[in-house]
C-alpha positions as CSV (number, residue, x, y, z in Angstrom):
1,M,14.3,-120.4,73.9
2,P,15.8,-123.6,72.7
3,L,15.7,-126.7,74.9
4,I,19.5,-127.0,75.1
5,N,19.7,-123.5,76.6
6,L,17.2,-124.4,79.3
7,V,19.2,-127.5,80.1
8,I,22.5,-125.6,80.3
9,V,21.0,-122.9,82.5
10,L,19.6,-125.6,84.9
11,I,23.0,-127.4,85.0
12,V,24.8,-124.1,85.8
13,V,22.3,-123.1,88.5
14,G,22.5,-126.6,90.0
15,V,26.3,-126.6,90.0
16,L,26.5,-123.1,91.5
17,L,24.0,-124.0,94.2
18,W,25.9,-127.2,95.0
19,L,29.2,-125.2,95.2
20,V,27.6,-122.6,97.6
21,N,26.1,-125.4,99.8
22,T,29.4,-127.3,99.8
23,Y,32.2,-124.8,100.1
24,I,30.7,-121.6,101.7
25,P,30.3,-121.9,105.5
26,M,26.8,-120.7,106.4
27,D,24.2,-121.5,109.0
28,R,21.9,-124.4,108.0
29,K,18.8,-122.2,108.2
30,I,20.4,-119.6,105.8
31,K,21.3,-122.4,103.3
32,N,17.8,-123.8,103.5
33,I,16.3,-120.3,102.8
34,L,18.8,-119.9,99.9
35,N,17.9,-123.3,98.4
36,V,14.1,-122.5,98.6
37,V,14.5,-119.1,97.0
38,V,16.6,-120.5,94.2
39,V,14.2,-123.3,93.5
40,I,11.2,-121.0,93.5
41,V,12.9,-118.6,91.1
42,V,13.9,-121.4,88.8
43,V,10.4,-122.9,88.7
44,I,8.9,-119.5,87.9
45,W,11.5,-118.9,85.2
46,L,10.7,-122.4,83.7
47,L,7.0,-121.7,83.8
48,Q,7.6,-118.5,81.9
49,A,9.9,-120.1,79.4
50,F,7.3,-122.8,78.5
51,G,4.5,-120.2,78.4
52,V,2.5,-121.7,81.2
53,L,2.9,-118.5,83.2
54,G,2.1,-115.3,81.5
55,S,4.5,-112.3,81.4
56,L,5.2,-110.9,84.8
57,D,5.7,-107.4,83.4
58,N,2.0,-106.6,84.0
59,I,2.2,-107.3,87.8
60,R,2.3,-104.2,89.9
61,I,3.0,-104.0,93.6
62,G,1.2,-101.2,95.4
63,R,-0.6,-98.4,93.5
C-alpha cells in the first residue's frame, strides 16, 4: 500500500473522529471508549500495513 494512501486514511479517520467528538452529543465516557477503540483499530491496521503484524486471518476464536 503506497504511503500516500496511508496518510490519506489517517487524515480521514482523524477528521471523522474529530467531527464525532465535536458535533455529536454523547456522554464523556462513551466518547473516551470510542476514541480508544478507534486508536487501537488504527494501530493494528498500521502494524498490518507495514508488515510488523502478520495476517490476522489465521486467528480463530473458540474451537
